[in-house]
Structures are given as C-alpha cells and as structure tokens.
C-alpha positions as CSV (number, residue, x, y, z in Angstrom):
1,M,-22.3,29.7,-7.4
2,K,-19.1,27.2,-5.8
3,Q,-17.4,28.8,-3.4
4,M,-13.9,29.3,-3.6
5,G,-12.0,26.1,-2.1
6,E,-14.6,23.5,-2.7
7,T,-12.5,21.9,-4.8
8,M,-10.2,21.0,-1.5
9,V,-13.1,18.7,-0.3
10,I,-11.9,15.4,-0.3
11,R,-13.9,13.1,-3.2
12,A,-11.9,10.0,-3.7
13,L,-9.5,7.8,-1.4
14,V,-6.9,5.7,-3.2
15,F,-5.4,2.9,-1.4
16,D,-2.1,1.4,-1.3
17,V,-1.8,-2.5,-1.2
18,G,1.0,-4.0,1.1
19,E,0.4,-3.6,4.9
20,T,-2.2,-0.9,4.0
21,L,-5.1,-3.8,2.8
22,I,-3.1,-6.8,3.5
23,D,-1.0,-8.2,6.0
24,E,2.0,-9.5,4.5
25,T,2.9,-11.8,7.6
26,R,1.9,-15.0,5.7
27,I,4.2,-13.8,2.5
28,W,7.3,-12.7,4.7
29,S,7.1,-16.5,6.6
30,R,7.1,-18.4,3.5
31,W,10.1,-16.4,1.9
32,A,12.1,-17.1,5.5
33,D,11.5,-20.7,5.0
34,R,12.3,-20.5,0.9
35,L,15.5,-19.0,1.9
36,G,16.4,-21.5,4.9
37,V,16.2,-18.6,7.9
38,P,14.5,-18.6,11.0
39,R,11.1,-16.5,10.8
40,L,12.3,-14.3,13.4
41,T,15.4,-13.5,11.8
42,F,13.9,-12.4,8.4
43,M,11.1,-10.5,9.8
44,G,14.0,-8.4,12.0
45,V,16.0,-7.7,8.9
46,L,12.9,-6.4,7.3
47,G,12.4,-4.3,10.8
48,G,16.1,-3.2,10.0
49,M,15.4,-2.0,6.4
50,A,12.6,0.0,7.7
51,A,14.6,1.7,10.3
52,L,16.8,2.2,7.7
53,D,14.6,4.1,5.1
54,R,15.8,0.9,3.2
55,G,13.3,-0.9,0.7
56,H,12.5,-4.4,1.5
57,Q,14.5,-5.8,-1.5
58,E,17.6,-4.8,0.2
59,A,16.6,-7.5,3.1
60,F,17.2,-10.4,0.8
61,Q,20.5,-9.4,-0.2
62,V,21.3,-9.2,3.5
63,I,19.7,-13.0,4.0
64,R,21.7,-14.1,1.0
65,P,24.0,-12.2,-0.6
66,G,23.9,-11.8,-4.7
67,L,20.7,-13.5,-4.5
68,D,18.8,-13.0,-8.2
69,L,15.4,-12.5,-6.7
70,E,13.3,-13.0,-9.8
71,A,15.2,-16.3,-10.7
72,E,14.6,-17.4,-7.1
73,I,10.7,-16.5,-8.0
74,A,10.7,-18.5,-11.1
75,A,12.5,-21.5,-9.3
76,W,10.1,-21.5,-6.4
77,R,7.0,-21.0,-9.1
78,R,8.3,-24.2,-10.3
79,D,8.6,-26.1,-6.8
80,D,5.6,-25.2,-5.9
81,P,3.2,-24.2,-8.7
82,G,0.1,-24.6,-6.8
83,G,1.4,-22.6,-3.8
84,L,0.8,-18.8,-2.8
85,R,4.7,-18.6,-2.8
86,E,5.1,-14.9,-2.9
87,N,1.4,-13.9,-3.4
88,F,-2.0,-13.1,-1.2
89,D,-5.1,-14.4,-1.1
90,A,-8.2,-13.2,0.7
91,G,-6.8,-14.9,4.0
92,D,-4.4,-12.0,3.9
93,L,-6.6,-9.0,4.1
94,Y,-6.7,-7.5,7.1
95,P,-10.1,-7.4,9.3
96,D,-11.1,-3.6,8.9
97,V,-10.3,-3.8,5.6
98,R,-14.0,-4.5,4.4
99,P,-15.7,-2.5,7.0
100,A,-13.8,0.8,6.2
101,L,-14.1,0.6,2.7
102,A,-17.8,-0.1,2.8
103,A,-18.5,2.6,4.8
104,L,-16.4,5.4,2.8
105,R,-18.1,4.1,-0.2
106,E,-21.9,4.4,1.5
107,A,-20.4,8.0,2.9
108,G,-20.3,9.1,-0.8
109,Y,-16.3,8.6,-1.3
110,Q,-14.8,7.0,-4.9
111,V,-12.8,4.4,-3.4
112,I,-10.1,2.8,-5.7
113,V,-7.2,0.4,-4.8
114,A,-3.6,1.5,-6.6
115,G,-0.2,0.3,-5.4
116,N,3.0,-1.5,-6.4
117,Q,1.8,-5.0,-7.5
118,P,2.9,-7.7,-9.8
119,P,0.7,-8.4,-12.7
120,Q,-0.7,-11.6,-10.6
121,A,-2.3,-9.4,-8.1
122,Y,-4.7,-7.7,-10.0
123,D,-6.5,-10.8,-10.2
124,A,-5.8,-11.9,-6.7
125,L,-7.7,-8.6,-5.5
126,A,-10.2,-8.6,-8.2
127,A,-11.5,-12.1,-6.4
128,M,-11.6,-10.8,-3.0
129,D,-15.1,-8.8,-4.3
130,L,-13.7,-5.6,-2.4
131,P,-16.3,-3.0,-2.3
132,V,-14.1,-0.3,-4.5
133,D,-14.8,1.5,-7.5
134,A,-11.5,0.1,-9.3
135,I,-8.4,-1.4,-9.0
136,H,-5.4,-0.9,-10.4
137,T,-1.7,-2.0,-10.2
138,S,1.8,-0.5,-11.4
139,A,2.0,-3.5,-13.2
140,A,-0.4,-2.9,-16.0
141,W,0.4,1.1,-15.5
142,G,4.1,0.1,-16.1
143,V,5.2,2.6,-14.0
144,E,5.7,2.4,-9.8
145,K,5.8,4.6,-7.0
146,P,7.2,6.8,-6.1
147,E,7.7,8.1,-9.2
148,P,5.2,11.0,-10.2
149,G,3.8,9.2,-13.7
150,F,2.3,6.6,-11.0
151,F,0.7,9.5,-9.1
152,A,-0.4,11.4,-12.3
153,K,-2.2,7.7,-13.3
154,V,-4.0,7.7,-9.7
155,A,-5.6,11.4,-10.7
156,A,-6.3,10.3,-14.4
157,V,-8.1,7.2,-13.3
158,A,-10.1,9.0,-10.4
159,G,-10.9,11.8,-12.6
160,R,-10.4,14.1,-10.1
161,A,-7.7,17.1,-9.1
162,P,-5.5,15.8,-7.2
163,R,-6.6,18.0,-4.2
164,E,-10.1,16.2,-4.0
165,I,-7.5,12.7,-3.7
166,L,-6.4,11.2,-0.3
167,Y,-4.1,9.0,-0.9
168,V,-3.7,6.0,1.9
169,G,-0.5,4.2,2.7
170,D,1.9,3.0,5.2
171,R,5.1,4.8,4.3
172,L,6.8,8.2,3.9
173,D,8.9,7.8,1.2
174,N,6.8,5.8,-1.3
175,D,3.3,7.0,-0.3
176,V,2.9,10.2,1.5
177,R,5.8,12.4,0.1
178,P,5.3,12.0,-3.8
179,A,1.6,12.0,-3.5
180,R,1.8,15.4,-1.9
181,Q,4.3,16.2,-4.4
182,A,1.7,15.6,-6.5
183,G,-0.6,17.8,-5.1
184,M,-2.9,15.2,-3.1
185,R,-4.1,15.0,0.7
186,T,-2.2,11.9,2.5
187,A,-3.0,9.7,5.2
188,L,-0.3,7.4,6.7
189,L,-1.5,4.7,8.0
190,R,0.4,3.3,11.7
191,R,0.5,-0.5,10.2
192,G,3.5,-3.1,9.7
193,P,7.1,-2.2,10.2
194,W,7.2,1.0,7.7
195,G,4.0,2.4,9.3
196,Y,4.9,2.1,12.7
197,L,8.4,3.6,12.4
198,H,7.3,6.6,9.9
199,A,4.2,7.5,12.3
200,A,6.9,7.8,15.2
201,S,9.4,10.1,13.1
202,P,9.1,13.9,12.6
203,G,8.5,13.0,9.4
204,A,4.6,12.1,10.0
205,A,3.9,15.6,10.2
206,E,4.0,15.6,6.6
207,A,0.9,13.6,6.2
208,D,-2.7,15.3,6.3
209,L,-3.5,12.7,8.6
210,V,-2.5,9.6,10.4
211,A,-4.5,6.5,11.1
212,D,-4.1,3.5,13.4
213,T,-6.7,1.5,11.8
214,L,-8.4,2.0,8.3
215,T,-12.3,2.4,10.1
216,D,-10.7,5.9,11.3
217,L,-10.9,7.2,8.0
218,P,-14.5,8.1,7.7
219,R,-14.4,10.2,10.6
220,L,-10.9,11.6,10.3
221,V,-11.3,12.5,6.4
222,S,-14.8,14.5,7.2
223,R,-12.5,16.8,9.3
224,L,-10.1,17.5,6.3
225,T,-10.9,20.9,4.7
C-alpha cells in the first residue's frame, strides 16, 4: 500500500540550458565582437540587466539602440555561414555536466533537458550525446518560459506529477518561480550573472534548494521530502 506523501519523492530532474548546462562566455564574446564593443563592456551590460531583473535581450538595445536582433542574426549568418555565431557546441558545456547527469541517471532519476532555445539548439545538444532521457526546446514546443504552458509540457513529456519533478535553472524569474507555480520542486543554480545575483537575494528562499555545482544535486535531491 502506498504511503501518504510518496508522490512527493523526486523522480525526474529537468534542466535549463543556458548557464545551467552551457557556459555562454564564448557566445557573448562573439556578440561583443560582432557589435564592435569591448567584451568587458558587453559582459558588464549583461550583468546590469541581471541586477535590474531585466532580460538579456535588453542588453542589445543598450549597446545599440534600435537594433533589429533577428535581422542582425540573419546578416551574421550570411557573413559567417560556417561559424558558431550565436550558437554553442560541446566546447561550451560546463565540465560538471556529464558527470552530474550520469550520476543522477545511475541513481535512478529520469533526466531531461528542456529550456528556452532556438530550433538549432536541439541538434547541438543531441550531438553531445549527453546521459539524458530526452531533450526538448521551447522552439519545438512553441512556448517559452516563464509561460505556464512550457511547464505543462515539461510535466507531459516527463509523464510525472509536477511534485515529482525538480526543475533546475539559474534564474528565479524564468525557472524557479514559474516551475514552483506549476507545482514542481525547484533548484536554483548559483551560476552565471543571474544565478549569482538571484542566489544572493532573499528570493533564493523560494527554491527548494540552491546548488553551487551540478555535482551537488545527487546529494541534495536525496534530502528533499
């Protein structure tokens, strides 16, 4: 007979992508070069957006007011068709990702990747042959975080009750709060500009746990009840 609260046990972990699995340093550095500003300047403006609880898209308007980002991406593709441009590859994977995901699967957890990413990100992630059960992107789903529909999709593909899912990300606004509102458990990763600032804020208490590295997760998740 099932005990009350059994469904509270975490069965699946679902991971954001940018600054959770992927180190975006090279991406933002290439963007700085493309826009003709020093890399430190662009990184600093991104940090400012994080501190103001604003999205990274707004950094482009600070650097170049009136920029049509989609048009710029298309022009960049024409100028450098063989380059990575705004994309990532296995060289951008944080070093703790493979061992952490492998350890979680070995511990019996379902491991899924699902984040706000453009269409080409799926192929890039699939090519890394990560130890995960599935990979999903907002582009394929047609809905982005923090929309409730994104987290409904997460629960559907996991085939789990929301309370059996731990969503792992680096932001309170895009990850922790909307996942929590969807009934999921949450982990805030202290990584990237938003992650460091959000982990130091009072809002960090909204997460079920705060982790410094992904390799902390097997130990921390086992303590959740």
